[in-house]
C-alpha positions in Angstrom: 37.9 -12.1 -42.6 38.5 -14.4 -45.6 37.1 -14.0 -49.1 34.2 -16.3 -48.5 33.1 -14.6 -45.4 33.5 -11.1 -47.0 31.4 -12.1 -50.0 28.6 -13.4 -47.8 28.8 -10.2 -45.6 28.8 -8.1 -48.5 25.9 -10.0 -50.3 23.7 -9.8 -47.2 24.6 -6.1 -46.9 23.2 -5.4 -50.5 20.1 -7.5 -50.0 19.6 -5.6 -46.8 19.9 -2.3 -48.5 17.8 -3.3 -51.4 15.0 -4.8 -49.3 11.9 -2.3 -49.7 10.8 -0.4 -46.8 7.3 -1.2 -45.5 4.8 1.0 -46.9 3.6 3.8 -44.6 0.2 4.0 -43.3 -2.3 6.4 -44.8 -3.2 8.7 -41.9 -6.7 10.6 -41.8 -8.2 12.8 -39.0 -11.4 12.7 -37.4 -12.4 15.8 -35.6 -15.0 15.0 -32.7 -16.9 16.5 -29.7 -16.6 14.0 -27.2 -14.8 14.3 -23.9 -14.6 12.6 -20.5 -15.7 8.8 -20.3 -17.3 9.1 -23.8 -14.1 10.6 -25.3 -12.1 7.7 -23.9 -14.4 5.2 -25.4 -14.1 7.0 -28.8 -10.4 6.9 -28.5 -10.6 3.0 -27.7 -12.8 2.6 -30.9 -10.3 4.3 -33.0 -7.5 2.2 -31.5 -9.4 -0.9 -32.2 -9.7 0.1 -36.0 -6.0 1.0 -36.1 -5.0 -2.4 -34.6 -7.3 -4.3 -37.1 -5.4 -3.5 -40.1 -2.0 -2.2 -41.1 -2.9 0.2 -44.1 -4.6 3.0 -42.4 -4.4 5.2 -39.3 -7.2 7.3 -37.8 -6.4 10.2 -35.7 -9.2 11.3 -33.5 -8.8 15.0 -32.5 -11.1 16.5 -29.9 -12.2 20.0 -30.9 -14.5 21.1 -28.1 -18.2 21.0 -27.8 -20.6 20.4 -30.8 -20.9 24.0 -31.7 -17.0 24.6 -31.4 -16.5 21.5 -33.8 -18.9 22.9 -36.4 -17.4 26.6 -36.3 -14.0 24.9 -36.4 -14.5 22.6 -39.4 -16.1 25.4 -41.4 -13.1 27.7 -40.7 -10.9 24.7 -41.6 -12.7 24.2 -44.9 -12.6 27.7 -46.0 -8.9 27.7 -45.2 -8.5 24.6 -47.4 -7.4 22.6 -44.5 -10.2 20.3 -43.5 -10.1 17.0 -41.7 -11.3 14.0 -43.6 -14.1 13.3 -41.1 -16.0 15.3 -38.6 -18.6 14.3 -36.0 -21.6 16.9 -36.2 -24.7 16.9 -34.0 -28.1 16.5 -35.5 -29.1 20.0 -35.2 -26.3 20.8 -37.7 -27.6 18.5 -40.4 -28.9 21.0 -42.8 -25.7 23.4 -42.5 -23.7 20.5 -43.5 -26.0 19.1 -46.2 -26.0 22.5 -48.0 -22.5 23.5 -47.2 -21.0 22.1 -50.6 -18.2 20.9 -48.5 -19.4 17.2 -48.0 -19.0 13.8 -49.7 -22.4 11.9 -49.1 -21.2 8.8 -47.2 -23.3 6.4 -49.2 -22.0 7.7 -52.3 -18.3 7.1 -51.0 -19.1 3.7 -49.8 -20.5 2.8 -53.2 -17.6 4.2 -54.9 -15.1 2.2 -52.7 -17.0 -1.1 -53.2 -18.2 -1.6 -49.5 -21.6 -3.3 -49.3 -23.4 -1.5 -46.4 -26.9 -2.7 -45.5 -28.4 0.7 -45.5 -32.1 -0.6 -45.1 -30.9 -2.2 -41.9 -30.5 0.9 -40.1 -33.2 1.7 -37.4 -35.9 3.8 -39.2 -35.7 7.0 -37.4 -31.9 7.0 -37.6 -32.1 6.2 -41.3 -34.6 8.7 -42.1 -32.9 11.5 -40.3 -29.5 11.2 -41.7 -30.8 10.5 -45.4 -31.3 12.7 -48.0 -33.4 11.7 -51.3 -33.2 8.2 -49.8 -29.6 8.0 -49.5 -27.4 8.3 -46.5 -25.6 11.6 -46.2 -23.5 10.8 -43.1 -22.5 7.6 -41.2 -24.9 7.4 -37.9 -22.4 7.2 -35.0 -23.5 8.3 -31.4 -27.2 8.0 -31.7 -29.4 8.7 -28.7 -32.8 9.6 -27.4 -34.2 10.8 -24.1 -35.8 8.1 -21.6 -37.4 8.5 -18.2 -35.2 7.7 -15.2 -36.6 7.1 -11.7 -35.8 6.3 -8.2 -37.3 3.1 -7.3 -37.2 3.4 -3.6 -39.2 6.8 -3.8 -42.1 5.1 -6.1 -42.2 2.1 -3.6 -42.6 4.3 -0.6 -45.2 6.4 -2.3 -47.2 3.1 -3.2 -46.3 2.9 -6.8 -44.6 0.0 -8.7 -43.0 2.2 -11.4 -43.9 5.6 -13.3 -47.2 5.8 -15.2 -47.4 5.7 -18.9 -49.3 9.2 -19.3 -48.5 12.6 -18.3 -51.6 13.0 -16.5 -51.0 9.8 -14.1 -47.4 10.7 -13.7 -48.3 14.1 -12.5 -50.6 12.6 -9.8 -47.7 10.3 -8.7 -45.0 13.0 -8.4 -47.5 15.2 -6.3 -48.2 12.1 -4.0 -44.4 11.7 -3.7 -44.0 15.1 -2.5 -47.1 15.0 -0.4 -46.2 11.9 1.5 -42.7 13.5 2.3 -40.8 10.9 0.3 -38.9 13.4 -1.7 -39.1 17.3 -1.9 -38.1 17.2 -5.6 -40.4 15.1 -7.8 -38.5 15.8 -10.8 -35.4 17.7 -12.0 -35.6 19.9 -15.1 -33.2 18.7 -17.8 -30.5 21.1 -19.1 -31.7 20.2 -22.7 -35.5 20.3 -21.9 -36.4 21.8 -25.4 -34.9 18.3 -26.8 -36.4 16.0 -24.3 -39.7 17.6 -23.0 -40.8 19.6 -26.2 -39.3 18.2 -29.2 -39.5 14.5 -28.3 -42.8 15.2 -26.7 -44.2 16.5 -30.1 -43.0 13.4 -31.8 -44.3 10.9 -29.4 -47.7 12.6 -29.2 -47.8 13.1 -33.1 -47.9 16.8 -32.8 -46.5 19.0 -35.7 -43.4 21.1 -34.9 -43.2 22.8 -38.3 -44.7 22.8 -41.8 -43.5 20.8 -44.6 -43.1 17.6 -42.4 -40.9 19.3 -39.9 -38.6 20.8 -42.6 -38.0 17.3 -44.4 -40.0 18.6 -47.6 -38.3 21.9 -48.0 -36.6 25.1 -46.7 -39.9 26.9 -46.6 -40.9 25.3 -43.6 -42.4 27.3 -40.6 -42.6 26.5 -37.0 -46.1 25.8 -35.6 -45.7 24.5 -32.2 -47.5 27.5 -30.7 -50.7 25.9 -32.1 -50.3 22.4 -30.5 -50.0 20.7 -27.3 -46.5 22.1 -26.7 -48.2 25.0 -25.1 -50.1 23.0 -22.4 -46.9 21.1 -22.0 -45.1 24.3 -21.0 -47.9 25.4 -18.8 -47.6 21.8 -17.1 -43.9 22.3 -16.4 -44.6 26.0 -15.1 -47.3 24.7 -12.7 -44.9 21.9 -11.4 -42.2 24.5 -10.9 -44.5 26.7 -9.0 -45.9 23.9 -6.8 -42.3 22.7 -5.9 -42.5 19.4 -7.7 -40.1 20.3 -10.4 -36.8 21.9 -9.7 -34.2 23.7 -11.6 -30.6 22.7 -10.7 -28.6 25.5 -9.1 -25.2 26.8 -9.9 -22.6 24.3 -9.4 -25.0 21.3 -9.6 -26.1 19.3 -12.7 -29.6 17.9 -13.2 -28.1 14.4 -13.1 -26.4 14.9 -9.8 -29.6 15.9 -8.2 -31.0 12.7 -9.5 -28.2 10.3 -8.8 -27.7 11.7 -5.1 -31.3 10.8 -4.3 -32.5 14.4 -4.0 -35.1 14.3 -7.0 -37.0 11.3 -7.9 -37.3 11.5 -11.5 -35.1 12.8 -14.5 -35.3 12.8 -18.2 -32.2 12.5 -19.9 -30.4 10.8 -23.0 -29.9 7.0 -22.8 -26.1 7.8 -23.1 -26.3 8.9 -19.4 -26.2 5.2 -18.6 -22.4 5.1 -18.0 -22.5 8.0 -15.5 -25.5 6.9 -13.7 -24.1 3.2 -13.2 -21.2 4.7 -11.8 -22.3 7.7 -9.9 -25.8 6.8 -8.6 -26.1 6.3 -4.7 -29.8 5.0 -5.3 -31.7 2.1 -6.5 -32.6 3.5 -10.0 -34.6 2.3 -13.0 -35.7 3.7 -16.4 -38.7 3.5 -18.6 -40.2 5.2 -21.8 -41.1 8.8 -21.8 -44.7 9.5 -20.8 -47.5 10.4 -23.5 -50.8 12.3 -23.3 -53.6 10.1 -22.2 -55.6 10.8 -25.4 -52.7 9.6 -27.6 -52.9 6.0 -28.2 -50.7 4.4 -29.3 -47.8 6.9 -28.8 -45.2 7.2 -31.7 -41.4 6.8 -31.7 -39.0 9.3 -30.1 -36.6 11.0 -32.3 -32.8 10.7 -32.3 -30.2 13.2 -30.9 -26.3 12.8 -30.8 -24.2 13.0 -33.9 -22.9 11.4 -37.1 -19.8 11.3 -39.1 -19.5 13.4 -42.2 -16.9 13.1 -45.0 -15.4 16.4 -46.4 -14.3 17.2 -49.7 -10.8 18.0 -50.7 -8.8 14.9 -50.3 -6.9 12.3 -52.1 -8.4 8.9 -53.3 -5.8 7.2 -50.9 -7.4 9.1 -48.0 -10.9 8.3 -49.1 -9.9 4.5 -49.0 -8.9 5.1 -45.4 -12.1 7.0 -44.6 -14.3 4.2 -46.3 -12.5 1.4 -44.4 -13.1 3.2 -41.0 -16.7 4.0 -41.8 -17.3 0.3 -42.8 -15.6 -0.8 -39.5 -18.0 1.7 -37.5 -21.1 0.0 -39.4 -20.2 -3.7 -38.6 -22.7 -5.3 -36.1 -19.9 -6.3 -33.9 -18.6 -2.6 -33.6 -22.1 -1.4 -33.0 -22.8 -3.8 -30.2 -19.5 -2.7 -28.6 -20.2 0.7 -28.9 -23.6 0.3 -27.4 -22.4 -1.6 -24.4 -19.4 0.7 -23.8 -21.4 4.0 -24.0 -25.1 3.5 -23.8 -25.9 4.9 -27.1 -28.1 2.9 -29.2 -27.0 0.3 -31.8 -27.8 2.0 -35.2 -28.7 -1.0 -37.0 -31.3 -3.9 -36.5 -28.5 -6.5 -36.9 -26.4 -5.2 -34.1 -29.7 -5.0 -31.9 -30.5 -8.5 -32.8 -26.9 -9.6 -32.0 -27.2 -7.9 -28.5 -30.5 -9.6 -27.8 -29.0 -13.0 -28.8 -26.1 -12.7 -26.5 -28.6 -11.9 -23.7 -27.1 -8.4 -23.1 -30.6 -7.0 -22.1 -31.0 -9.6 -19.4 -28.2 -8.0 -17.4 -28.8 -4.5 -18.8 -32.6 -4.1 -19.4 -32.8 -0.4 -19.3 -30.4 -0.1 -22.3 -33.0 -1.7 -24.4 -35.6 1.1 -23.7 -34.2 3.5 -26.2 -34.1 1.0 -29.1 -37.7 0.1 -28.4 -38.8 3.6 -28.0 -36.9 4.8 -31.2 -38.5 1.8 -33.2 -41.8 1.9 -31.9 -44.7 2.0 -34.7 -44.3 3.7 -37.9 -42.7 7.1 -37.8 -45.2 10.0 -39.1 -44.3 13.2 -40.6 -44.4 14.6 -37.0 -42.0 12.0 -35.5 -39.4 11.4 -38.4 -37.3 14.2 -36.7 -36.6 17.8 -37.2 -34.8 19.3 -40.2 -34.7 23.0 -39.8 -31.9 25.4 -40.8 -30.0 27.1 -38.1 -31.6 24.9 -35.7 -29.4 25.9 -32.8 -30.4 29.4 -33.1 -34.1 28.7 -33.4 -33.7 26.5 -30.3 -31.9 29.2 -28.4 -34.8 31.6 -29.2 -37.3 29.1 -28.0 -35.5 28.3 -24.9 -35.4 32.1 -23.8 -39.0 32.3 -24.2 -39.7 29.2 -22.3 -37.4 30.5 -19.4 -39.6 33.7 -19.6 -42.6 31.6 -18.6 -40.6 29.7 -15.8 -39.7 33.2 -14.2 -43.2 34.6 -14.5 -42.6 37.2 -17.3 -44.8 35.5 -19.8 -47.7 33.2 -20.2 -47.2 30.0 -22.1 -49.2 31.1 -25.2 -47.5 34.3 -25.5 -44.0 32.9 -25.1 -44.7 30.3 -27.7 -46.0 32.7 -30.1 -43.0 34.8 -29.5 -40.9 31.7 -29.9 -42.4 30.9 -33.2 -42.1 34.3 -34.6 -38.4 34.7 -33.7 -37.8 31.2 -35.0 -39.4 31.7 -38.2 -37.4 34.9 -39.0 -34.3 32.8 -38.5 -35.7 30.2 -41.0 -36.4 32.7 -43.5 -32.7 34.0 -43.3 -31.5 30.4 -43.7 -33.9 29.8 -46.6 -32.6 33.0 -48.3 -28.9 32.2 -47.8 -29.4 28.7 -49.4 -32.0 29.2 -52.0 -31.6 26.6 -54.5 -29.0 24.6 -52.7 -31.4 21.7 -51.7 -31.2 20.6 -55.3 -27.4 20.6 -55.3 -26.7 18.8 -52.0 -25.8 15.5 -53.7 -22.0 16.5 -53.9 -19.4 14.3 -55.7 -16.1 13.4 -54.3 -13.1 14.7 -56.1 
């Protein structure tokens, strides 16, 4: 090697050594409760974000079901090792809001300079996830129950489609059974408390609790033992006794009894679209949930599913990553993709409009039902949603009492009286534990 060659080689060596290394991505964790196909779609969403830019990496971590995620994140926060983001179901809203562990998402996005069109979120979605008019968490997998039916069964019984009212629907289901079309007019959903009691109350403008179903304070009390819920429980019991309604046995899910063609109807989340489209061996359709014949017009249904909460205790750089990801989630294009990939509703009006403009509902008409049902009319105090503390525990108490009716151990009125009594005791425990915290819920990021 001559001197010139040696000099050039040495120069390039120095330059190579001196070249700055590529900045490492900022990594943040998102704990979630999705599994199976929905879990796959969530991972795909994260991959899309990670590939869209080169500054941040979101790591999605499945932590079990919603209850397991909630318990896990509480333990992690107490141990000072929380994830940056966590997906929590709607029943955990009050627990998260009053935990002292969260950074309100609208505050974070404002701080980081993102211009989210918050008023564009669909009314029941925005109303539920907001506190004092500002979004607490980013709506993510928003759902609502709809009414699924076997088209062939209804045609054979002489009906074009399910009736709009419970009274007319009952006559149809009894006719389907009497004509021998099906031995099972309907199958009881596993979450009947959500679809057939809570959403029943919202649609029929029935109060579930005082203080606007808990929206106006921790002093709320359940009152559904004084409403049409009692007659709804009695109706379901009558259907069970008459063999029109069935409960899925061990080893079978309600969805399987519907998709196999055994049961003619089924009430379940709009997020069931993926499974039903893949697994149904029948010609199926879907429509709005029924309402009582003396209720006109029916009101909106309420949301289920979850939202993405941001936790305290992280660096500004990590909050930059979180804000960038949440901005990505809120974009209409992302919302439309998520809607089509999962069956969950688009959370914003812009995303819904975009799906309509592209003709999506011409090919997938049943996926529009949930959006229309959620946005129907102006939400009342009875249909905004449910904001009760320890809502999982109060729901379990109610479920136990309803099951006592189904097994003949209690009459509907007594069961609902007992459910309300048990539920109100749980509410008072939550109120005592969180006294004064409702005025401190607007936490600040550190």
